[in-house]
N, C-alpha and C positions, 0 to 999 in steps of 0.2 A: 714245225715247231712253233710257228707263231701262235697257234691255237694253244699249245701248251703253256707259251708264256701268257698269254691273254687268260688262261685259267687260274693260274698263279697270281697275276694282278687282280684279279676279281676275288680271289681266296682272302689276298691280304685286305683288300679293301673291307669285306664284309667282316673279317675279324677285328679291324681297327675301329668300327664303327662303335662297338661296345667294349673295345679296350679300357678296363679300370685304371692302368697304368697311366696313360695320357690324361685321364680327367680328374681322377680323384686319389691317387697314392700319395701326389704332393701334399693333399689336404692332411692325410694322416701323418706324414713326416713332419709337418709343421704343428700337429697336435690339434687342427681344428677339427678334426673328424677322428673318431676311434675305430679301429679296425672291426670292432663289431657291431659298428653303425648299420641298421636295417637296410637303408638306402644304398650303403655301400655294398652289403651282401647282396642284395637284389641284382645289381649291376654285374657283381663278380659271378654271380650265378648264371645271369644270362650269357655273360661273356664265355663261360665254360661251356655251357649249350650251344652257344654259337660256333666255337672253334671245334667241338667235338663234330656238329653236323658238317662243317666244311671240310674236315678230314676225312669223314666216312663218305662224302658225296661222290667219292671217286675222282678219276680223271687227272689226279696229280701224279708226276713221276716222283721216284725215291729222291732226285735230287730237288726238286720243288718241294717236296715235304719237308726235307730238311732244313729248307729256307724258311719254314714257317713252324719250326720245332718249337713247341710250347714251353720245353722245359726251361729256358732261360726267364720267361715272365712269370711262370710258376713260382720258380727260385724266389723273385723278388718278392712276390706276393706272400709266400710262406715266411719269408726273413722279416717282413715288416707286421706280420701275425694276422694279416688277412683271410688268410688260409692255412690249413694244415695239410701235411702230405699224407696225412690218414683219411681226409674227407672223400666220400665216395664220388662225388664229381671230378675230384682231382685224380685220384685211380681210375677212374672210368676214361677219361681225356689222355691219360699217360698210355694205358692199355689201346684205346683205340688208334694212337698215333702207332706205337711200335707194330700193331698190326698192319696198318697200313703200309708203313716202311717196308716190313717183311714182303707184303702183297704187290708192291708198287715195281715198276719197270723203270729202268734207267733210261 
C-alpha cells in the first residue's frame, strides 16, 4: 500500500502547485483583485485542468480520491464569485471525480 500512499501524496503535490485558494483567493477577499481578473481566471482554469488530469490519471483508490475531493475547494471558489457551478470546467471536474470514485477500488 506504500505505492498507493506515494501516489496520493504526488497527486496532492501536483494539485497544490496551482491551487488558487492558497495563492490568490485572499487577494479577492481583501478587494485587491476582482473575481473576474484575467490572471485569476487563468490560474483557476489551469488548476481545474490539472485537478481533472490527476483524477483521470488513475491509480488512486476510492479512499484516496475522497481525500482529494474537489468539491470543498470548488464551493469556496464559487462562493467568492471566482467560479460558477455551471462553468464547463467545473461540471467536467465534478463528473470526472464522480466517475473515478465509482470506478475505484477501496
